[in-house]
C-alpha positions as CSV (number, residue, x, y, z in Angstrom):
1,M,-0.5,-25.3,0.0
2,Q,-1.8,-21.8,-1.2
3,F,-4.0,-19.7,1.5
4,L,-5.6,-16.7,-0.6
5,Y,-7.6,-13.7,1.7
6,Q,-9.9,-10.8,0.6
7,C,-9.3,-7.8,3.0
8,H,-11.6,-5.0,3.4
9,L,-10.6,-1.7,4.8
10,E,-12.3,1.0,6.1
11,L,-10.9,4.4,7.3
12,H,-11.5,5.9,10.8
13,D,-9.4,8.8,10.3
14,S,-9.0,11.2,7.2
15,L,-6.0,9.4,5.3
16,Y,-3.2,11.5,4.1
17,Y,0.0,11.2,1.5
18,A,1.5,13.1,-0.7
19,T,1.0,11.1,-3.9
20,R,1.7,13.9,-6.1
21,E,2.7,17.9,-5.9
22,I,1.0,20.2,-7.4
23,G,2.6,23.8,-6.9
24,R,0.9,24.1,-3.3
25,L,-1.4,21.2,-3.3
26,Y,-0.4,17.8,-1.9
27,E,-2.9,15.3,-3.3
28,T,-3.5,11.7,-1.9
29,E,-4.3,9.2,-4.9
30,P,-7.3,6.6,-3.9
31,V,-4.6,3.8,-4.1
32,I,-2.7,2.5,-0.9
33,H,0.5,1.3,-2.1
34,N,1.5,-2.4,-1.1
35,Y,4.5,-1.4,0.8
36,A,2.7,0.7,3.0
37,L,0.4,-2.0,3.9
38,C,3.4,-4.3,4.2
39,Y,4.6,-1.5,6.6
40,A,0.9,-1.2,8.5
41,L,0.2,-5.2,8.6
42,Y,3.3,-7.0,9.5
43,M,6.0,-3.9,10.8
44,V,4.8,-3.7,14.5
45,D,4.2,-6.3,16.9
46,S,4.3,-8.9,14.1
47,E,5.7,-12.8,14.4
48,V,6.7,-12.3,11.1
49,Y,9.2,-9.4,11.7
50,S,10.2,-10.6,15.6
51,T,11.8,-13.7,14.3
52,T,13.2,-12.9,10.6
53,V,14.6,-9.1,11.1
54,S,17.3,-8.2,12.9
55,E,17.3,-5.1,15.5
56,E,19.4,-3.2,13.1
57,H,16.6,-3.4,10.6
58,S,13.5,-3.5,12.9
59,Y,11.2,-0.4,13.4
60,R,9.2,-2.5,16.3
61,Y,10.1,-0.6,19.3
62,F,11.9,2.4,17.8
63,C,12.9,4.1,14.6
64,P,16.2,6.1,14.7
65,E,16.1,7.4,11.0
66,Q,13.2,8.5,8.4
67,V,14.9,5.7,5.7
68,P,12.9,3.2,4.4
69,K,14.8,0.0,3.6
70,Y,12.5,-1.8,1.6
71,E,14.5,-4.6,0.3
72,E,15.7,-5.4,4.3
73,H,11.9,-5.1,5.4
74,L,10.0,-6.7,3.0
75,T,12.6,-9.8,2.2
76,P,11.2,-11.8,5.4
77,L,7.9,-11.7,3.6
78,N,9.3,-13.0,0.9
79,H,11.0,-15.9,2.6
80,Q,7.5,-17.0,4.3
81,G,5.6,-16.9,0.9
82,I,3.5,-14.1,2.2
83,Y,2.7,-11.5,-0.5
84,V,0.1,-8.4,-0.2
85,T,-1.4,-6.5,-3.2
86,P,-1.8,-2.5,-2.9
87,A,-5.4,-1.7,-2.1
88,R,-7.9,-0.1,-4.4
89,S,-10.7,2.1,-3.6
90,I,-14.0,0.3,-3.5
91,H,-15.9,4.0,-2.2
92,H,-14.1,6.9,-1.1
93,T,-14.8,10.8,-0.8
94,A,-11.9,13.5,-0.4
95,I,-11.4,16.5,1.5
96,L,-9.5,19.5,1.2
97,N,-7.6,21.1,4.3
98,T,-5.6,24.5,4.0
99,W,-3.1,25.0,6.2
100,K,-0.7,28.0,7.0
101,Y,2.7,28.7,8.5
102,A,4.6,31.7,8.9
103,N,8.5,32.8,8.1
104,N,10.3,31.9,11.0
105,N,14.1,32.7,9.6
106,Y,14.5,34.8,12.6
107,H,14.3,31.6,14.6
108,V,16.7,29.6,12.7
109,E,19.4,32.1,11.4
110,M,18.9,34.5,14.5
111,E,17.6,37.6,12.0
112,K,16.1,40.7,13.2
113,T,12.7,41.1,11.1
114,Q,9.9,43.3,11.1
115,K,7.6,41.2,8.8
116,N,5.9,37.8,9.6
117,I,4.7,36.9,6.1
118,P,2.3,33.7,6.1
119,S,2.4,31.1,3.4
120,F,-0.3,28.0,3.3
121,G,-0.6,25.2,1.5
122,R,-3.6,22.7,0.8
123,A,-3.5,19.2,1.3
124,K,-6.2,16.6,-0.7
125,E,-6.9,13.7,1.7
126,I,-9.0,10.8,1.8
127,A,-11.9,11.2,4.2
128,P,-13.1,8.8,6.9
129,E,-15.5,5.9,6.0
130,S,-13.6,5.8,2.9
131,Q,-13.3,2.1,1.9
132,F,-10.5,-0.4,0.5
133,E,-10.1,-3.8,-0.9
134,F,-6.7,-5.6,-1.4
135,F,-5.7,-9.3,-1.5
136,V,-3.4,-11.3,0.5
137,I,-1.6,-14.7,-0.9
138,S,0.5,-17.1,1.7
139,Q,1.6,-20.6,2.3
140,K,0.5,-20.8,5.4
141,P,-2.5,-19.5,7.3
142,L,-2.3,-16.0,8.7
143,K,-3.9,-13.9,11.6
144,F,-4.4,-10.1,10.6
145,P,-4.8,-7.2,13.1
146,K,-7.8,-6.1,13.6
147,W,-6.6,-2.3,13.5
148,I,-3.8,-0.4,11.4
149,R,-2.5,3.0,10.9
150,L,-1.3,4.3,7.8
151,G,-0.1,7.5,6.1
152,K,1.4,11.0,7.3
153,W,-0.7,11.3,10.0
154,M,-0.9,7.4,11.2
155,S,-4.7,7.4,10.4
156,K,-6.6,4.3,12.2
157,A,-8.3,1.7,10.0
158,E,-10.1,-1.0,10.4
159,V,-9.1,-4.5,8.5
160,N,-11.8,-7.4,8.0
161,I,-10.9,-10.7,6.4
162,Q,-12.5,-13.0,4.4
163,E,-10.9,-16.2,3.6
164,V,-11.3,-17.7,-0.4
165,T,-11.2,-21.2,0.0
166,K,-12.7,-22.0,-3.6
167,F,-9.8,-21.0,-6.4
168,K,-8.0,-22.7,-9.0
169,L,-4.4,-22.5,-10.4
170,K,-4.7,-21.9,-14.5
171,T,-2.0,-20.8,-17.2
172,D,-3.9,-18.5,-20.2
173,D,-4.2,-15.3,-21.3
174,F,-5.9,-13.2,-18.5
175,S,-6.6,-9.7,-17.5
176,F,-6.4,-7.9,-13.6
177,P,-8.1,-5.0,-13.6
178,Y,-7.2,-3.6,-9.9
179,P,-3.4,-2.0,-8.9
180,L,-0.1,-4.3,-9.1
181,N,3.4,-3.6,-8.2
182,P,5.0,-3.6,-11.9
183,L,8.4,-4.9,-10.3
184,D,6.9,-7.8,-8.5
185,V,4.3,-9.0,-11.3
186,M,6.5,-8.2,-14.6
187,F,9.4,-10.4,-13.2
188,T,7.4,-13.8,-13.7
189,H,4.8,-12.5,-16.4
190,Q,4.4,-11.0,-19.8
191,V,2.5,-8.0,-19.5
192,V,1.2,-6.8,-22.6
193,S,-0.8,-3.6,-21.7
194,Y,-2.0,-1.4,-18.7
195,D,-2.6,1.5,-17.1
196,V,0.0,3.6,-14.7
197,V,-1.0,5.2,-11.5
198,N,1.9,7.5,-10.7
199,M,2.9,7.4,-6.9
200,P,6.1,6.8,-5.2
201,P,8.2,4.9,-4.2
202,V,7.2,2.8,-7.2
203,S,4.3,3.6,-9.3
204,L,1.4,1.0,-9.7
205,I,-0.1,0.0,-12.5
206,Q,-3.9,-1.5,-13.2
207,N,-6.3,-3.0,-16.2
208,I,-3.4,-4.9,-16.8
209,S,-3.2,-7.8,-19.5
210,I,-1.3,-10.8,-19.3
211,R,-0.1,-13.6,-21.9
212,Q,0.1,-17.2,-21.0
213,G,0.9,-16.8,-17.3
214,Q,-0.3,-18.5,-14.5
215,Y,-3.2,-17.1,-12.1
216,Y,-5.5,-17.9,-9.4
217,E,-9.2,-17.7,-10.7
218,F,-11.6,-17.1,-8.2
219,E,-15.1,-15.5,-7.5
220,H,-15.0,-12.1,-5.3
221,P,-16.8,-13.0,-1.9
222,N,-19.1,-9.9,-2.2
223,T,-19.5,-9.3,-5.7
224,S,-19.4,-12.9,-7.3
225,E,-17.2,-11.2,-10.1
226,K,-15.1,-13.7,-11.5
227,L,-11.1,-12.3,-11.1
228,R,-7.9,-13.7,-12.3
229,L,-5.1,-12.7,-9.8
230,P,-1.5,-13.2,-11.3
231,A,0.3,-16.0,-9.3
232,N,4.1,-16.4,-8.3
233,M,4.5,-12.8,-7.3
234,Q,7.3,-11.8,-4.6
235,Y,8.3,-8.6,-3.8
236,R,11.3,-7.6,-6.3
237,F,13.5,-4.1,-5.9
238,K,15.1,-2.0,-8.2
239,G,18.9,-2.9,-9.0
């Protein structure tokens, strides 16, 4: 039995992560990667991880190193039949923040200096009250946290869930306009065209056309738009 959830996300803080770096400008793309959503939803204080992830790979209480272990952390979701899509922007605005720092070589290398040369950078962030949407497919009923934290600043975001109760599993040519992870969808579907959203650690694709693939067909709970979400997606990783 499959369960399908439409998830609405509203930012209560500005959201920042460096999607791209253009000189001294660090820009945040208004798309949230599904890896980031998985960490926010299930990595901290979650039954999914407390029962299936070893203490060595758990970030529940302590993070000993700033090195992501995507395969070790996301494979338990595959085992439990849980898949989270990336989030698209429903409505967003951007803000530009400038930060400055000074040359501190004399602190690091004990060098004498009479100069204090400031430098600067700019961060383009997603503003509070911006709204995003993503979907979760599961083989069992799920409980979702009301609040999660995202991005470099651990920004607070509110999660509202609406279960999609009417959907059909079909096989045919179809298209899906929202972002997806290509590693997860191309393994089980023949993707014939798409647009690329460049962002680390895996660039996403959107406006996807698929030939003779399985999908869930349903009406969007809020807009009544007919959507065809690819089925059989799992987390895959580069070899």
